[in-house]
MARPA-93602 format. One line per field, with one value per residue (C-alpha): z, y, x; residue number from 0. Coordinates in steps of 0.2 Angstrom, whole numbers. Layout:
BEGIN
pz: [Z:...]
py: [Y:...]
px: [X:...]
i: [NUM:...]
! end
This chain:
BEGIN
pz: [120:136:149:149:165:155:142:140:143:124:120:133:127:109:116:126:110:100:113:114:95:97:91:106:97:82:92:96:108:112:111:98:86:88:85:69:62:69:52:33:19:23:35:48:64:73:86:84:99:92:77:70:57:52:44:34:26:40:53:45:45:63:68:59:69:85:81:76:92:103:93:88:73:59:47:34:29:15:12:22:7:7:4:10:27:22:31:49:62:80:83:76:61:51:42:27:19:32:28:16:1:-9:-28:-29:-48:-64:-79:-95:-106:-96:-93:-75:-58:-41:-26:-8:-3:3:-13:-19:-36:-42:-36:-46:-61:-59:-59:-74:-84:-90:-99:-107:-96:-83:-71:-80:-67:-60:-46:-42:-27:-37:-28:-11:-14:-12:-24:-10:-6:-25:-26:-10:-17:-36:-39:-57:-60:-76:-88:-83:-98:-108:-96:-86:-67:-55:-55:-74:-70:-56:-61:-45:-26:-10:4:22:24:40:45:44:27:17:-2:-18:-32:-50:-65:-76:-67:-63:-46:-34:-24:-14:-7:3:14:11:-8:-7:3:-9:-24:-15:-11:-29:-36:-27:-33:-51:-57:-45:-49:-68:-67:-54:-56:-69:-78:-83:-81:-65:-55:-40:-25:-16:-20:-39:-39:-58:-58:-49:-63:-71:-88:-79:-73:-55:-55:-36:-40:-48:-37:-22:-30:-22:-7:4:16:22:16:16:19:4:7:-11:-28:-46:-57:-76:-84:-100:-113:-116:-134:-140:-143:-134:-136:-125:-131:-119:-122:-114:-111:-103:-88:-81:-87:-105:-104:-98:-113:-125:-117:-129:-144:-137:-133:-151:-153:-142:-129:-114:-103:-103:-87:-81:-71:-64:-65:-46:-43:-56:-48:-31:-40:-47:-30:-20:-32:-44:-62:-68:-60:-73:-91:-104:-105:-117:-114:-102:-84:-86:-95:-102:-104:-117:-119:-135:-138:-153:-163:-178:-174:-191:-187:-169:-175:-187:-173:-162:-175:-178:-160:-158:-173:-166:-148:-149:-136:-134:-137:-138:-142:-145:-132:-140:-126:-114:-99:-102:-103:-87:-78:-82:-78:-61:-57:-61:-50:-35:-37:-21:-10:-20:-21:-2:-1:-16:-8:5:18:21:8:13:4:9:-8:-17:-33:-39:-57:-70:-88:-98:-109:-94:-86:-92:-86:-70:-66:-69:-57:-45:-45:-42:-27:-20:-22:-13:2:1:-2:-14:-23:-36:-48:-57:-62:-75:-87:-99:-87:-80:-63:-54:-39:-29:-12:-4:10:22:38:49:63:65:76:65:52:53:50:35:29:30:22:7:4:5:-8:-19:-18:-24:-38:-44:-43:-54:-68:-66:-58:-44:-28:-29:-45:-39:-20:-13:-1:16:30:18:7:14:23:7:-3:-2:-13:-27:-24:-20:-3:-11:-16:1:9:-3:3:20:14:5:20:31:19:21:37:48:64:56:61:45:43:52:49:30:16:27:43:40:52:49:37:50:64:68:59:63:62:72:87:86:87:101:104:100:83:84:70:75:75:58:51:57:52:34:32:21:23:4:9:-4:10:9:-9:-12:-24:-23:-41:-48:-33:-21:-3:7:18:21:38:32:18:30:43:34:50:49:64:54:39:37:38:53:63:57:64:81:82:77:91:103:98:100:117:119:115:115:131:141:126:120:132:127:124:109:101:104:98:82:79:85:68:58:50:48:29:24:10:15:14:-5:-9:2:-9:6:12:28:35:48:52:58:68:76:80:88:98:105:109:120:128:135:138:155:158:156:138:131:131:112:112:121:111:93:95:100:88:79:95:101:83:84:102:98:81:89:95:85:101:108:91:92:109:105:90:99:113:100:92:108:109:127:128:111:119:134:123:112:127:135:118:115:99:93:96:78:72:68:75:64:66:70:59:67:62:53:34:32:39:29:12:4:-6:-23:-26:-42:-50:-53:-47:-28:-20:-2:1:17:25:37:53:46:32:43:58:51:34:25:11:-5:1:-9:-24:-23:-22:-38:-48:-43:-48:-65:-67:-65:-47:-33:-18:0:17:32:46:59:63:54:60:53:69:60:74:86:75:73:91:95:103:94:104:102:84:83:92:79:65:71:73:56:49:56:47:30:26:23:9:1:3:-7:-21:-17:-20:-6:-10:3:4:15:7:23:30:14:15:32:25:13:25:44:45:38:51:66:62:53:56:51:33:31:31:14:7:14:8:-10:-9:-2:-17:-21:-32:-46:-44:-45:-60:-69:-68:-72:-90:-102:-90:-96:-87:-92:-103:-92:-106:-101:-83:-75:-60:-47:-39:-21:-19:0:6:10:-7:-16:-5:-1:-13:-28:-38:-55:-57:-53:-65:-78:-76:-76:-92:-100:-95:-105:-90:-88:-73:-62:-49:-33:-26:-7:8:13:30:41:40:52:70:67:61:74:89:98:93:75:67:60:52:46:37:30:22:14:7:-1:-14:-11:-8:-23:-34:-29:-30:-48:-54:-47:-57:-56:-47:-32:-30:-14:-7:9:24:30:13:12:30:27:10:18:33:24:7:9:-4:-4:-12:-19:-20:-36:-33:-33:-48:-58:-50:-57:-75:-72:-62:-58:-40:-29:-20:-2:9]
py: [-43:-33:-36:-23:-16:-9:-1:16:16:17:3:-7:-5:-10:-25:-31:-28:-39:-52:-53:-56:-70:-60:-57:-60:-48:-32:-26:-11:-12:3:-6:-8:8:16:6:13:31:37:33:41:58:72:67:57:51:38:26:19:1:-9:-24:-36:-46:-63:-65:-54:-60:-54:-37:-35:-40:-28:-14:-18:-18:-1:6:-1:8:24:21:29:18:21:7:4:-5:-3:13:22:37:53:64:56:46:30:37:40:42:27:10:7:-9:-17:-26:-30:-42:-56:-51:-54:-67:-66:-75:-77:-70:-72:-70:-71:-57:-48:-45:-50:-52:-48:-45:-26:-31:-39:-30:-23:-32:-49:-46:-42:-59:-68:-59:-60:-78:-73:-58:-46:-33:-21:-4:9:7:18:19:9:-5:-18:-15:-4:-13:-13:-7:7:12:12:23:36:34:30:32:30:34:23:30:41:25:14:27:30:17:23:19:1:-3:-14:-19:-17:-25:-12:-9:9:20:16:-3:-6:-20:-15:-24:-12:-16:-5:-19:-20:-6:0:-2:14:10:-6:5:19:26:25:33:47:49:50:64:74:73:77:94:99:94:112:112:95:98:114:110:92:81:96:86:69:72:81:69:82:80:68:63:68:68:49:52:62:55:55:44:32:36:26:24:11:23:37:27:27:42:44:39:27:41:33:15:0:-11:-30:-36:-28:-33:-24:-23:-31:-25:-32:-24:-20:-33:-19:-4:8:22:39:50:68:81:100:115:115:106:120:119:100:103:115:101:90:95:91:74:70:70:54:44:39:28:38:55:56:71:70:83:82:83:67:58:65:57:40:43:49:35:20:25:31:14:15:29:25:38:52:66:83:94:97:90:75:67:49:44:27:22:5:-4:-20:-15:-13:-3:9:11:15:28:36:37:45:58:61:64:76:86:86:103:95:99:81:65:47:32:19:3:-6:-13:-14:4:8:-2:7:24:19:13:30:38:25:29:47:50:43:51:68:68:67:77:94:101:100:86:87:82:78:89:98:82:79:94:93:106:103:98:113:124:113:124:140:132:126:143:151:137:140:158:154:143:157:169:157:153:135:122:108:94:92:76:66:62:77:69:71:87:79:85:77:87:86:103:107:114:119:108:105:124:137:144:130:123:140:143:126:131:148:140:127:139:150:135:129:146:145:128:133:148:136:126:112:100:100:81:72:54:53:60:75:66:77:87:95:93:109:118:112:129:136:124:122:134:134:125:111:110:109:95:85:86:80:65:60:61:49:35:39:49:47:52:36:33:42:57:73:69:78:83:93:92:94:109:106:110:99:82:86:72:82:96:85:89:108:114:97:93:86:75:65:49:58:66:49:39:53:51:37:44:29:25:7:0:-12:-20:-25:-44:-43:-46:-45:-35:-40:-31:-37:-26:-31:-50:-51:-43:-55:-69:-63:-51:-41:-22:-22:-32:-20:-6:7:-1:0:17:22:15:23:40:37:33:50:59:51:52:35:24:28:22:28:16:2:2:-15:-9:-3:-20:-30:-20:-22:-40:-48:-35:-45:-30:-35:-17:-20:-4:6:4:-1:11:27:38:29:22:11:1:-10:6:11:-6:-6:11:6:-9:2:14:1:-10:4:1:-14:-33:-38:-54:-69:-69:-52:-59:-75:-71:-53:-57:-72:-65:-63:-81:-87:-79:-86:-104:-105:-100:-117:-133:-142:-130:-130:-149:-149:-136:-145:-161:-153:-146:-163:-171:-170:-166:-153:-146:-142:-133:-123:-118:-113:-103:-94:-90:-101:-110:-129:-133:-123:-132:-124:-120:-130:-120:-122:-130:-114:-98:-98:-86:-99:-114:-106:-105:-89:-93:-84:-74:-58:-46:-31:-31:-35:-37:-52:-46:-62:-58:-67:-79:-85:-85:-94:-106:-113:-103:-103:-98:-91:-102:-99:-80:-82:-93:-81:-66:-74:-79:-61:-55:-50:-55:-58:-55:-58:-46:-51:-42:-43:-31:-34:-23:-25:-31:-43:-29:-17:-30:-33:-14:-13:2:8:-9:-8:9:2:-13:0:11:-3:-9:8:8:-9:-6:12:11:-1:10:25:15:11:-7:-13:-24:-38:-43:-60:-59:-46:-41:-36:-27:-17:-11:1:9:10:8:14:32:33:27:37:52:63:50:54:38:29:35:31:13:12:16:4:-12:-20:-36:-49:-45:-26:-28:-40:-28:-14:-26:-23:-38:-50:-59:-73:-91:-99:-104:-106:-124:-119:-116:-105:-100:-85:-78:-61:-57:-44:-32:-35:-31:-17:-8:-14:-17:-33:-26:-30:-49:-49:-41:-54:-69:-62:-61:-79:-85:-94:-96:-87:-86:-72:-74:-58:-57:-63:-80:-78:-82:-64:-66:-69:-66:-83:-92:-83:-92:-85:-82:-99:-100:-83:-87:-102:-94:-80:-93:-101:-86:-84:-94:-112:-112:-105:-119:-132:-126:-129:-145:-147:-129:-123:-112:-97:-88:-77:-74:-85:-84:-88:-104:-109:-107:-117:-131:-133:-130:-137:-149:-138:-134:-117:-110:-93:-83:-86:-105:-104:-95:-105:-121:-115:-106:-119:-138:-134:-139:-125:-123:-134]
px: [-71:-70:-84:-98:-90:-76:-87:-95:-113:-117:-105:-113:-130:-125:-116:-131:-142:-131:-129:-148:-148:-135:-120:-109:-93:-95:-92:-74:-72:-54:-43:-32:-46:-54:-37:-36:-52:-51:-44:-46:-36:-42:-36:-49:-49:-65:-63:-77:-87:-85:-81:-91:-85:-101:-97:-113:-126:-138:-126:-124:-143:-143:-129:-139:-155:-145:-138:-155:-163:-150:-149:-131:-124:-117:-103:-100:-82:-74:-56:-55:-47:-59:-49:-64:-67:-82:-76:-74:-88:-91:-103:-102:-90:-96:-81:-88:-71:-66:-79:-92:-81:-91:-93:-110:-109:-102:-114:-104:-120:-129:-112:-115:-109:-117:-106:-105:-101:-84:-78:-62:-63:-47:-54:-69:-58:-49:-65:-72:-56:-57:-74:-65:-75:-71:-79:-77:-72:-55:-49:-30:-35:-42:-31:-40:-55:-72:-87:-98:-86:-85:-104:-105:-93:-98:-80:-73:-55:-44:-55:-72:-70:-72:-83:-93:-94:-99:-117:-117:-112:-124:-139:-147:-144:-150:-150:-155:-161:-158:-176:-173:-182:-174:-176:-172:-169:-166:-164:-172:-189:-202:-200:-215:-215:-231:-223:-210:-213:-195:-198:-215:-208:-193:-205:-215:-200:-194:-211:-211:-194:-193:-187:-173:-167:-168:-158:-144:-140:-132:-125:-109:-101:-91:-104:-102:-105:-121:-135:-136:-155:-155:-158:-174:-183:-198:-189:-175:-189:-186:-170:-166:-153:-141:-146:-140:-122:-113:-124:-109:-118:-130:-146:-144:-131:-128:-130:-128:-124:-127:-115:-112:-97:-89:-78:-61:-57:-43:-30:-24:-11:-3:2:14:13:24:19:28:16:0:-12:-5:-7:-25:-28:-26:-39:-54:-43:-38:-56:-60:-50:-62:-49:-53:-42:-33:-22:-12:4:16:35:38:28:40:55:50:50:67:73:66:67:81:82:77:60:55:54:60:47:44:51:41:36:19:13:-3:-5:-19:-26:-34:-43:-50:-53:-42:-23:-21:-35:-29:-11:-18:-29:-14:-3:-17:-19:0:0:-15:-10:1:13:31:36:27:28:17:23:24:33:20:32:35:17:13:27:20:2:10:17:1:-8:3:0:-10:4:18:10:10:29:33:34:46:32:19:5:-13:-29:-44:-46:-43:-54:-63:-69:-74:-81:-65:-66:-63:-49:-34:-41:-47:-29:-22:-34:-31:-12:-15:-26:-12:0:-12:-11:7:3:10:1:4:-10:-13:-28:-42:-40:-52:-66:-60:-56:-40:-32:-20:-11:-8:5:-8:0:-11:1:4:-5:-19:-16:-34:-42:-31:-36:-54:-52:-43:-56:-70:-62:-58:-76:-81:-68:-75:-93:-89:-83:-99:-89:-91:-81:-80:-77:-76:-72:-88:-89:-87:-81:-70:-83:-100:-100:-95:-110:-119:-105:-111:-130:-144:-153:-167:-156:-147:-165:-169:-154:-161:-179:-171:-161:-177:-186:-172:-164:-176:-166:-149:-140:-131:-114:-120:-110:-109:-119:-133:-131:-112:-98:-87:-73:-60:-67:-59:-43:-30:-15:-22:-19:-1:-2:8:16:34:33:49:56:46:30:33:38:22:11:17:5:-9:-21:-21:-19:-8:-2:-19:-17:-18:-3:15:19:34:44:32:33:21:13:16:9:-8:-8:-7:-20:-31:-32:-31:-19:-6:-6:7:-7:-15:2:5:-12:-9:8:-1:-13:2:10:-7:-9:-28:-34:-18:-9:6:17:31:25:7:0:-10:7:15:0:1:19:21:18:28:42:53:54:56:44:34:50:50:32:22:20:23:39:33:47:39:54:63:48:47:65:64:48:57:72:62:51:66:78:86:75:75:71:63:74:75:83:98:99:94:98:116:117:133:142:137:142:159:162:157:167:183:185:182:179:166:157:156:149:136:130:130:119:107:105:99:80:78:92:86:69:77:88:74:63:77:81:62:62:47:49:44:59:76:91:106:122:137:153:168:178:174:172:186:198:190:191:208:211:220:236:231:234:219:210:208:191:186:174:164:159:145:142:129:140:155:148:135:134:148:135:143:159:170:159:160:179:179:167:177:193:186:181:198:198:210:198:204:195:195:207:195:177:165:147:133:122:107:101:103:93:78:77:78:95:100:114:122:119:128:143:144:142:156:168:164:166:184:187:178:181:199:196:182:194:207:195:193:176:167:156:143:136:121:108:101:118:123:106:110:123:111:96:98:116:112:98:107:123:116:131:144:150:159:142:137:154:153:135:141:156:148:140:131:139:128:131:150:149:137:151:165:172:173:163:148:138:140:127:113:100:97:93:76:77:65:72:67:75:78:65:79:88:72:66:83:96:85:86:88:107:103:88:99:113:101:92:109:113:98:91:72:68:52:55:45:37:34:43:49:41:56:63:78:73:54:49:60:52:39:21:26:27:9:11:28:22:6:17:28:13:7:21:36:31:18:31:43:30:25:42:48:64:70:85:80:90:90:105:96:101:83:75:86:82:64:65:74:62:46:49:64:73:91:92:108:116:119:138:135:124:138:152:144:148:164:174:173:175:161:152:154:143]
i: [0:1:2:3:4:5:6:7:8:9:10:11:12:13:14:15:16:17:18:19:20:21:22:23:24:25:26:27:28:29:30:31:32:33:34:35:36:37:38:39:40:41:42:43:44:45:46:47:48:49:50:51:52:53:54:55:56:57:58:59:60:61:62:63:64:65:66:67:68:69:70:71:72:73:74:75:76:77:78:79:80:81:82:83:84:85:86:87:88:89:90:91:92:93:94:95:96:97:98:99:100:101:102:103:104:105:106:107:108:109:110:111:112:113:114:115:116:117:118:119:120:121:122:123:124:125:126:127:128:129:130:131:132:133:134:135:136:137:138:139:140:141:142:143:144:145:146:147:148:149:150:151:152:153:154:155:156:157:158:159:160:161:162:163:164:165:166:167:168:169:170:171:172:173:174:175:176:177:178:179:180:181:182:183:184:185:186:187:188:189:190:191:192:193:194:195:196:197:198:199:200:201:202:203:204:205:206:207:208:209:210:211:212:213:214:215:216:217:218:219:220:221:222:223:224:225:226:227:228:229:230:231:232:233:234:235:236:237:238:239:240:241:242:243:244:245:246:247:248:249:250:251:252:253:254:255:256:257:258:259:260:261:262:263:264:265:266:267:268:269:270:271:272:273:274:275:276:277:278:279:280:281:282:283:284:285:286:287:288:289:290:291:292:293:294:295:296:297:298:299:300:301:302:303:304:305:306:307:308:309:310:311:312:313:314:315:316:317:318:319:320:321:322:323:324:325:326:327:328:329:330:331:332:333:334:335:336:337:338:339:340:341:342:343:344:345:346:347:348:349:350:351:352:353:354:355:356:357:358:359:360:361:362:363:364:365:366:367:368:369:370:371:372:373:374:375:376:377:378:379:380:381:382:383:384:385:386:387:388:389:390:391:392:393:394:395:396:397:398:399:400:401:402:403:404:405:406:407:408:409:410:411:412:413:414:415:416:417:418:419:420:421:422:423:424:425:426:427:428:429:430:431:432:433:434:435:436:437:438:439:440:441:442:443:444:445:446:447:448:449:450:451:452:453:454:455:456:457:458:459:460:461:462:463:464:465:466:467:468:469:470:471:472:473:474:475:476:477:478:479:480:481:482:483:484:485:486:487:488:489:490:491:492:493:494:495:496:497:498:499:500:501:502:503:504:505:506:507:508:509:510:511:512:513:514:515:516:517:518:519:520:521:522:523:524:525:526:527:528:529:530:531:532:533:534:535:536:537:538:539:540:541:542:543:544:545:546:547:548:549:550:551:552:553:554:555:556:557:558:559:560:561:562:563:564:565:566:567:568:569:570:571:572:573:574:575:576:577:578:579:580:581:582:583:584:585:586:587:588:589:590:591:592:593:594:595:596:597:598:599:600:601:602:603:604:605:606:607:608:609:610:611:612:613:614:615:616:617:618:619:620:621:622:623:624:625:626:627:628:629:630:631:632:633:634:635:636:637:638:639:640:641:642:643:644:645:646:647:648:649:650:651:652:653:654:655:656:657:658:659:660:661:662:663:664:665:666:667:668:669:670:671:672:673:674:675:676:677:678:679:680:681:682:683:684:685:686:687:688:689:690:691:692:693:694:695:696:697:698:699:700:701:702:703:704:705:706:707:708:709:710:711:712:713:714:715:716:717:718:719:720:721:722:723:724:725:726:727:728:729:730:731:732:733:734:735:736:737:738:739:740:741:742:743:744:745:746:747:748:749:750:751:752:753:754:755:756:757:758:759:760:761:762:763:764:765:766:767:768:769:770:771:772:773:774:775:776:777:778:779:780:781:782:783:784:785:786:787:788:789:790:791:792:793:794:795:796:797:798:799:800:801:802:803:804:805:806:807:808:809:810:811:812:813:814:815:816:817:818:819:820:821:822:823:824:825:826:827:828:829:830:831:832:833:834:835:836:837:838:839:840:841:842:843:844:845:846:847:848:849:850:851:852:853:854:855:856:857:858:859:860:861:862:863:864:865:866:867:868:869:870:871:872:873:874:875:876:877:878:879:880:881:882:883:884:885:886:887:888:889:890:891:892:893:894:895:896:897:898:899:900:901:902:903:904:905:906:907:908:909:910:911:912:913:914:915:916:917:918:919:920:921:922:923:924:925:926:927:928:929:930:931:932:933:934:935:936:937:938:939:940:941:942]
! end
């Protein structure tokens, strides 16, 4: 932590107060960390004074005490996925998600769990699953949102229709109020009001306003805006526990929660319904509710179109006809009854087209698209779309009429929005293309949301249906509540937080809705492409999810460190601050920027897995390019960045290759070489081939369709892995393989080290070599996935005005892609083979691994497909300073999968993946070509 001399006076006071309490190392006041926590998933930016990450509940209480003693405002933060600006604040941000993640117990008999506030909802689900239980509310951010945050916002999710809101599932809370009282609240025991000054004051406030509370609060299920005062009525037994759900950290900080668990019905079924429009889909909601569904979710066609455009047609299962869809979930104990209810619902739905989805994989894929709605909606329109007017709710019977009026309001303002959400509860999410970066955009935003608030209030609705009011809607509450109710909020706040230290500016005495807008910082500045790219990050935090299933990759370094700076979102936030230039200064050369990017593996997982399409690998390359333009670079940029060049030079001479390999084999010289190359001493150095693979592998004289085998630099100059096997497989499939007689390098290592002009030169030269084959209709098979992927990702970005790039990108195929489109070819019988497959990150993220998966399935092999990155990632894991993270990434998915299948064949087409497996697991992985060649020929694969 910086010394007190570098701190502002308030930060120094807080630092001293913590030091006196024995917590000198909890506070972080660096610009890097403050940048990371300056935004959440909303449109707001508030730079905090400092960030604290308490490691125990006792430390949390001490931090709150120190803040109170110095008059420092406190904002408690879980995953930071708030769409309303609930998780940003000007004082101390307390991150409970970093360490306070203990699940104290799961009681199957009592159907409850006791947890720390930072426990992720999905982690609790995993703990409860063996007992057949789950926590009911399931927001789309369930893989990273915390239980404490869910309680703070009274989160709901799609299945709140069946399981209730978070408030309905809270049993007990331990909290610290703004005045410092530590309270234990339990719905199962009578509350002792006289034992607490805060509770006594609260009861007095309620007793004086019973009429207001009974007439204005709790009018329908998704009335989340404001304080849920209905829980405090005498007939509700003054239920302070449930009342605190949805208070957004403005009254108390949760230190422990006891929540209710529920049992899922043993059978569930999904019905997909298509309608001409979203309002027409909403009109059907009252009828659908009559069938007791657990979820009724609406989805707009344009969101689905984004998935098709970015992830391919195969990413979207068949859908009923229509431009708006409703997904309904029914559950039950009797499959026959469930099927009958589904058929009856379908018949009564008045849809254009519909079906009962019996394929569970199809159902999961459709729910996944809905789950990613927030991020996808942000990039579905011609201009960037934002939250702000995010989750309004009306009674379900009014939903269709409300949506039509809302569409008319958008038209009046010349705005566009994509509605989706929890139609069964009348709750609608929408991202809108507010012109926040234009002159007058903030005023236009404010005018729209004020009119929208009046519209919702006219339908007896709530401006927030589950995300809370935060900075986005707190100032709009007078549109929904009477002056008496607004005054009542202030009295309640004073009872718990008299000095207004907890999340100030939210709910009570709110900041204006157009204050602190993040994008407004760009008004009047040159909004170049890089700025627009990094500002695409909406903060939904999918990169924080502890899950790499379904070939997900993002974000491997965060999974290794659990540090916000190593997440895709964290890096994007720091780059946004660099562009804004207020907090993070020095531009491209900023130490904060390089600290945030240091552990980015350039795996490109975010380019596919991030709903908003963040491509951190490309941003890192550009930052490095600008940083070192015209100046001396790190040693590894000249060694590892130019590795193909060195490889070609060394393998031209057998004698030179022999000398180099001998040098690398001598311990003393090897250490010097590693040091000079910027390579970690614990890494092995690859042996150079004595001559290029193209000259070592004899091409058979055969008739057949011509195909070019593009031997990349790694395969050509090092192992030659799989070259002979590729030739054999192609020959057996009826092709006549041929090699290039000229060099064609994709420039990958130049790209990853930020030498982008060098990469452009490599790509232009390679276009001259490869394009004639493509123009002649000759398919090109790439061996190394990362090199093949360059033509479909980096090359179009680096050479945007070169039409040959798209043609070569379409013409360079993986082996599986070519075989998939080869008539009359079928894979050999591999039904006796067990395979652990590690798709290279770029293969999964850019090329797509579907063709490989299809081939292996057709072969009959038993396949375990690993999600996540191997951890080596080209030059990343080799460079000094990255070894520990590289190993930890491998230990997350790859190494456990290999260890769990000791007799399996390990399949890895990536040079990095095979290298990592050999070093860390002592496993010699093979390529797909080698696997196939074993059964198509007796020839031994290349070694």
